[in-house]
C-alpha positions in Angstrom: 58.2 29.2 116.1 59.8 31.8 118.5 60.1 35.3 117.0 62.8 36.8 119.1 66.5 37.4 119.4 69.0 35.3 121.2 71.1 36.6 124.0 74.2 36.3 121.8 72.6 38.4 119.0 71.6 41.1 121.5 75.2 41.1 123.0 76.7 41.5 119.6 74.4 44.5 118.7 75.2 46.1 122.1 78.9 45.6 121.5 78.7 47.3 118.1 76.7 50.2 119.5 79.1 50.7 122.3 82.1 50.7 120.0 80.4 53.1 117.7 79.8 55.6 120.6 83.2 55.1 122.3 85.4 55.8 119.3 84.2 59.4 118.7 84.6 60.1 122.5 88.3 59.3 122.2 88.8 61.7 119.4 86.9 64.5 121.2 89.3 64.1 124.1 92.3 64.5 121.8 90.6 67.5 120.1 90.0 69.1 123.5 93.7 68.7 124.5 94.9 70.2 121.1 92.4 73.1 121.5 93.6 73.8 125.0 97.3 73.9 124.0 96.5 76.0 120.9 94.6 78.5 123.1 97.6 78.6 125.5 100.0 79.3 122.7 97.7 82.2 121.4 97.7 83.7 124.9 101.5 83.3 125.2 101.9 85.2 121.9 99.6 87.8 123.0 101.5 88.3 126.3 104.8 88.5 124.5 103.4 91.2 122.2 102.0 93.0 125.3 105.5 93.0 126.9 107.0 94.5 123.8 104.3 97.2 123.5 104.6 98.1 127.2 108.3 98.4 126.9 107.9 100.7 123.9 105.0 102.8 125.3 106.5 103.3 128.7 110.2 103.4 127.7 111.1 100.7 130.3 113.0 97.5 130.1 110.5 94.5 130.3 111.5 90.9 131.3 109.5 87.9 130.1 110.5 84.8 132.2 109.3 81.4 133.0 109.7 79.6 136.3 107.8 77.3 138.7 105.1 76.5 136.1 104.3 80.1 135.6 105.5 82.8 133.2 105.8 86.5 134.1 106.0 89.8 132.4 107.9 92.3 134.7 109.5 95.6 134.5 113.0 96.5 136.0 111.3 97.2 139.4 111.3 93.6 140.6 109.5 94.5 143.8 106.6 95.6 141.8 103.8 93.3 140.9 104.2 91.5 137.6 102.4 93.1 134.6 101.3 89.7 133.6 101.3 86.3 135.4 100.0 83.1 133.9 100.1 79.4 134.9 101.7 77.1 132.3 99.5 74.0 131.8 101.0 70.8 133.2 101.3 69.2 129.7 103.4 72.1 128.4 107.1 72.1 129.1 109.5 75.0 128.2 113.2 74.1 127.6 116.2 76.3 127.0 117.2 76.5 123.3 119.7 79.1 122.2 117.9 81.5 124.7 117.7 80.9 128.4 114.2 80.9 129.9 115.0 84.1 131.8 116.8 85.9 128.9 113.8 87.3 127.1 114.1 91.1 127.6 112.7 93.9 125.7 114.6 97.3 125.7 112.9 100.6 126.3 112.4 101.0 122.5 110.6 97.6 122.2 113.4 95.7 120.6 114.5 92.4 121.9 117.8 92.4 123.7 119.0 89.0 122.5 117.8 86.9 119.7 117.3 83.1 120.0 114.9 80.2 120.5 113.0 78.5 123.3 111.7 75.0 122.9 108.1 74.1 123.9 107.2 70.4 124.4 103.6 69.2 124.4 102.4 65.6 124.5 102.0 65.3 120.7 103.8 68.3 119.1 107.0 70.2 119.7 107.3 74.0 119.0 110.0 76.4 118.8 109.4 80.1 120.1 111.8 82.1 117.9 112.8 85.7 118.8 114.3 87.7 115.9 116.8 90.6 116.4 115.9 94.0 115.2 112.3 94.9 115.7 111.6 92.5 118.4 109.5 90.2 116.2 108.8 86.6 117.2 106.9 83.6 116.0 105.9 80.1 117.2 106.5 77.3 114.8 105.9 73.5 114.9 109.1 71.3 114.8 
């Protein structure tokens, strides 16, 4: 009597092991993508707060605008280097809401010039960047 496994039995075991290893790898990729987008949104929020604080501290108008897969924080002196410049990830798309992508401006006292929303599209989730009139507050919410 032979005491071994057939080729079919071995292939079935290998198939089960491969599937058991492959499924978690797919979820790790999704988790990595979500984490990278969450990190980008945190940096975006920090840069917007920086623009507001810079405007208030230096009593200058500060612009926050998005173009060519980058966003910039600039003062009125357009010839000057941007205060902040960041690349927007390829999977993130900004879209005009009630506020144009170039309309985010903080006055010399740190207040937003015009309230409104900007839409942010990612592969799985859509967000709204909402600017409130008054003290220049903003928040990012899932739609």
